C-alpha atoms as one frame of an Amber mdcrd trajectory, in Angstrom:
protein
 -33.878  24.732 -30.609 -32.486  22.988 -27.500 -29.409  21.397 -29.163 -28.319
  19.562 -25.993 -31.734  17.940 -25.564 -31.816  16.938 -29.220 -28.352  15.377
 -29.060 -29.218  13.445 -25.896 -32.432  12.119 -27.450 -30.627  10.942 -30.565
 -27.890   9.212 -28.555 -30.401   7.517 -26.274 -32.688   6.258 -29.023 -30.017
   5.202 -31.502 -27.979   3.102 -29.078 -25.667   0.358 -30.307 -27.574  -2.257
 -32.292 -26.753  -4.847 -34.885 -26.783  -3.478 -38.458 -30.010  -5.342 -39.164
 -31.852  -3.420 -36.463 -30.427   0.101 -36.595 -32.749   2.985 -35.795 -32.494
   6.151 -37.838 -33.392   9.650 -36.578 -33.239  12.675 -38.856 -32.631  16.040
 -37.225 -32.886  19.348 -39.092 -33.337  21.484 -35.949 -36.955  22.443 -36.572
 -39.984  21.837 -34.365 -42.249  19.866 -36.673 -42.065  16.306 -37.958 -41.178
  16.199 -41.647 -39.485  13.813 -44.060 -36.168  15.357 -42.971 -36.846  15.853
 -39.251 -37.829  13.267 -36.654 -37.356  15.256 -33.456 -39.140  18.192 -31.812
 -39.028  19.877 -28.418 -42.017  21.582 -26.849 -44.550  21.775 -24.042 -46.435
  18.882 -22.462 -49.630  20.139 -20.821 -50.078  17.980 -17.762 -53.745  18.939
 -17.302 -54.927  18.176 -20.858 -52.233  15.553 -21.553 -51.431  17.104 -24.912
 -48.115  17.993 -26.539 -47.393  21.199 -28.482 -44.209  21.168 -30.612 -42.317
  24.415 -30.083 -44.507  25.309 -27.096 -43.094  26.932 -23.979 -41.996  26.337
 -21.338 -40.068  23.481 -22.906 -40.517  20.354 -20.801 -40.797  17.555 -23.362
 -39.230  15.994 -26.432 -40.911  14.115 -29.281 -38.979  11.503 -31.234 -39.960
   9.514 -34.334 -37.787   6.516 -35.153 -37.373   4.884 -38.537 -36.948   1.252
 -39.400 -37.771   1.139 -43.093 -37.455  -1.501 -45.757 -36.030   1.093 -48.146
 -33.190   2.154 -45.843 -29.914   0.256 -46.061 -28.694   1.759 -42.779 -31.910
   1.446 -40.794 -33.761  -1.526 -42.198 -35.563  -4.299 -40.405 -33.227  -6.840
 -41.988 -34.077 -10.505 -41.498 -36.853  -9.559 -39.070 -38.443  -7.447 -41.803
 -38.387 -10.346 -44.230 -40.122 -12.617 -41.726 -42.755 -10.005 -40.821 -43.422
  -9.149 -44.463 -44.053 -12.816 -45.270 -46.451 -13.122 -42.333 -48.321  -9.958
 -43.341 -48.244 -10.726 -47.050 -46.411  -7.477 -47.822 -43.222  -7.227 -49.803
 -41.966  -4.326 -47.691 -42.516  -3.434 -44.062 -41.947   0.071 -42.702 -42.060
   1.011 -39.019 -41.928   4.670 -37.923 -43.387   5.066 -34.400 -43.156   8.331
 -32.473 -43.288   9.005 -28.733 -43.199  11.955 -26.327 -41.155  12.025 -23.114
 -41.811  14.810 -20.619 -40.512  16.066 -17.299 -43.364  18.326 -16.118 -42.976
  20.720 -13.233 -44.170  19.403  -9.861 -45.055  21.325  -6.721 -42.752  20.817
  -3.743 -43.591  23.759  -1.469 -45.854  23.268   1.537 -47.478  26.627   0.943
 -49.572  28.140  -1.829 -49.604  31.731  -3.051 -52.377  33.840  -4.510 -52.529
  34.455  -8.239 -51.827  38.159  -7.619 -48.439  37.252  -6.140 -47.102  36.554
  -9.626 -48.039  39.980 -10.969 -47.567  40.912 -14.617 -44.125  42.490 -14.504
 -42.273  39.182 -14.677 -42.908  36.995 -17.709 -41.665  33.492 -18.507 -38.878
  32.460 -18.826 -37.381  35.349 -16.867 -36.499  34.914 -13.208 -37.132  38.261
 -11.552 -35.477  39.518  -8.422 -37.642  41.719  -6.213 -37.123  43.743  -3.053
 -37.449  41.265  -0.226 -41.164  40.695   0.367 -42.749  39.313   3.498 -45.602
  36.944   2.778 -48.646  37.286   4.996 -51.425  35.075   6.337 -53.665  38.119
   6.896 -56.972  37.930   5.032 -59.256  40.151   7.029 -60.136  43.770   7.500
 -58.573  46.695   5.677 -55.316  44.849   5.045 -56.907  42.342   2.704 -56.563
  44.296  -0.561 -53.033  45.531   0.145 -51.788  42.099   1.168 -53.326  40.054
  -1.667 -50.088  39.802  -3.667 -48.223  38.738  -0.536 -50.765  36.323   0.888
 -50.050  32.637   1.342 -51.474  29.578   3.087 -50.033  26.249   4.164 -50.865
  23.062   2.274 -50.119  19.353   2.306 -50.488  19.338  -1.511 -53.178  16.692
  -1.137 -55.945  15.825   1.300 -56.121  17.432   4.754 -53.575  15.777   7.074
 -55.099  13.444   9.642 -54.123  12.015  12.983 -51.763   9.462  11.466 -49.882
  11.962   9.284 -49.803  15.578  10.443 -48.797  18.567   8.327 -45.709  18.847
  10.519 -44.636  15.317   9.617 -45.249  15.929   5.917 -43.059  19.029   5.982
 -40.272  17.567   8.095 -40.075  14.256   6.219 -39.532  16.025   2.905 -42.297
  14.321   0.937 -41.740  13.934  -2.845 -43.067  16.627  -5.218 -46.655  16.251
  -6.395 -48.571  16.825  -9.603 -51.375  19.190  -8.549 -51.782  21.596 -11.473
 -55.446  21.772 -12.412 -56.410  19.908  -9.243 -57.862  20.999  -5.923 -55.667
  21.198  -2.837 -56.496  21.917   0.786 -55.014  24.987   2.429 -54.976  26.266
   6.010 -53.657  29.406   7.668 -52.317  28.106  11.027 -52.048  31.243  13.128
 -49.884  29.406  15.671 -46.972  29.289  13.196 -46.308  25.587  13.763 -45.919
  24.983  10.024 -43.690  28.051   9.694 -41.340  26.709  12.373 -41.151  23.378
  10.562 -40.397  25.068   7.241 -37.697  27.133   8.962 -36.090  23.959  10.254
 -36.116  22.359   6.780 -34.666  25.479   5.154 -31.702  25.634   7.505 -31.138
  21.875   7.624 -27.990  21.459   5.472 -28.936  17.869   4.639 -32.398  18.518
   3.191 -33.128  19.693  -0.360 -29.548  20.904  -0.704 -29.616  20.925  -4.513
 -32.282  23.650  -4.486 -30.483  25.962  -2.050 -28.082  28.817  -2.845 -24.979
  29.128  -0.678 -22.338  31.842  -0.509 -19.207  30.342  -2.085 -16.905  32.114
   0.343 -18.684  31.837   3.682 -20.990  28.885   2.991 -23.931  30.873   4.373
 -27.393  29.996   3.044 -28.688  32.720   0.727 -31.931  31.267  -0.600 -34.096
  28.191  -1.093 -35.864  27.555  -4.426 -39.283  25.897  -4.303 -42.185  25.404
  -6.733 -45.380  26.644  -5.104 -48.940  26.052  -6.304 -50.825  29.198  -7.312
 -54.533  29.479  -6.470 -57.310  32.034  -6.353 -57.254  34.232  -3.279 -60.631
  34.605  -1.559 -60.711  35.489   2.150 -60.613  32.542   4.521 -63.917  31.537
   6.065 -62.259  30.149   9.184 -58.789  30.674  10.537 -57.904  27.062  11.350
 -60.040  25.037   8.973 -59.038  23.606   5.608 -60.295  25.186   2.397 -60.334
  23.720  -1.099 -58.676  25.741  -3.861 -57.934  24.830  -7.479 -54.321  25.161
  -8.605 -54.179  27.228 -11.803 -50.401  27.283 -12.290 -47.061  27.012 -10.512
 -44.556  29.648  -9.448 -40.837  29.115  -8.942 -40.000  31.094  -5.807 -36.789
  31.788  -3.919 -37.266  31.995  -0.161 -34.681  34.406   1.212 -35.288  33.570
   4.888 -37.772  32.057   7.297 -37.893  33.351  10.849 -40.184  31.920  13.502
 -40.159  32.409  17.237 -40.915  29.717  19.781 -40.035  26.026  19.816 -37.766
  24.885  17.007 -39.605  22.957  14.301 -39.136  19.326  13.241 -38.058  18.325
  16.752 -39.845  14.982  16.302 -37.148  13.964  13.777 -34.220  15.107  15.914
 -33.283  17.398  13.018 -34.309  20.757  14.463 -32.639  23.853  12.988 -33.187
  27.576  13.551 -32.360  30.490  11.300 -29.198  32.386  12.303 -30.122  35.045
  14.828 -28.259  37.716  12.870 -30.334  36.942   9.778 -33.677  37.254  11.500
 -32.996  40.037  13.966 -36.475  40.689  15.390 -38.327  39.787  12.193 -40.815
  36.936  12.065 -42.268  35.431   8.908 -41.685  33.967   5.436 -39.674  36.165
   3.060 -39.039  35.859  -0.707 -36.735  37.778  -3.055 -37.106  36.204  -6.513
 -39.685  34.316  -8.545 -40.712  33.100 -11.965 -44.396  32.834 -12.726 -46.156
  30.289 -14.903 -43.779  27.370 -14.670 -46.779  25.577 -16.118 -50.320  26.842
 -16.455 -53.679  25.179 -16.865 -55.058  25.956 -20.295 -58.677  27.224 -20.522
């Protein structure tokens, strides 16, 4: 029942107050509010803005505090006496409840098709897979076979314009966005400009370091964890035009390597980095080796 989260919530809410204004929280380690329990953990649905006690994935906590006239340890004290006189009541009870949530946010500048998640990996498991190369191909006979590996680039918002290009958005490391249940614009960019920028960010040791796995002995980069929006996967109508797709859920993905030929990305920031030559060999593309589907999903 998330004991660490419960303990942190109790410590934060209780605080250090004068005896006349103590707040009482009862915790019996269950996920429903009762006379003996004032704390639950559960799922906050960002699209419907509703909270489900005991729901998964757990991303929220609900707390009910007690300041009651009957409680010697958590009464309203002198304040209660004043308020009761104003209201005309002999006793004044106050038991508000609130929900605090940390919902998942997308931070990847690419989206994947719903088929990429498959059915073999269920939440909350993180599944390792044989290294898979994601593909921009959406035409011809390859379309069906590449559906689970197809991806497209995205700014996670409106199409980039002249004042803020997709390259700048990637290289500046824009903050994560709340896009679940919303429409985003995607593009395929056959020239691999976005791929080169993503490669530079992945191998930049100063960017997004907390979400990267490093070998403890050699210090070599082993993977980069990102949260990618998941959309439907129709074929593109035009190669280099933006398309609107609704995000149905998120996927936590580990990028194992990014290899792109040509000019090094993010050169406009003087922070250009390439993947180690030995890691890429003659390969070119975006590769993943682990994922977890349904970090959060839009409810029907």
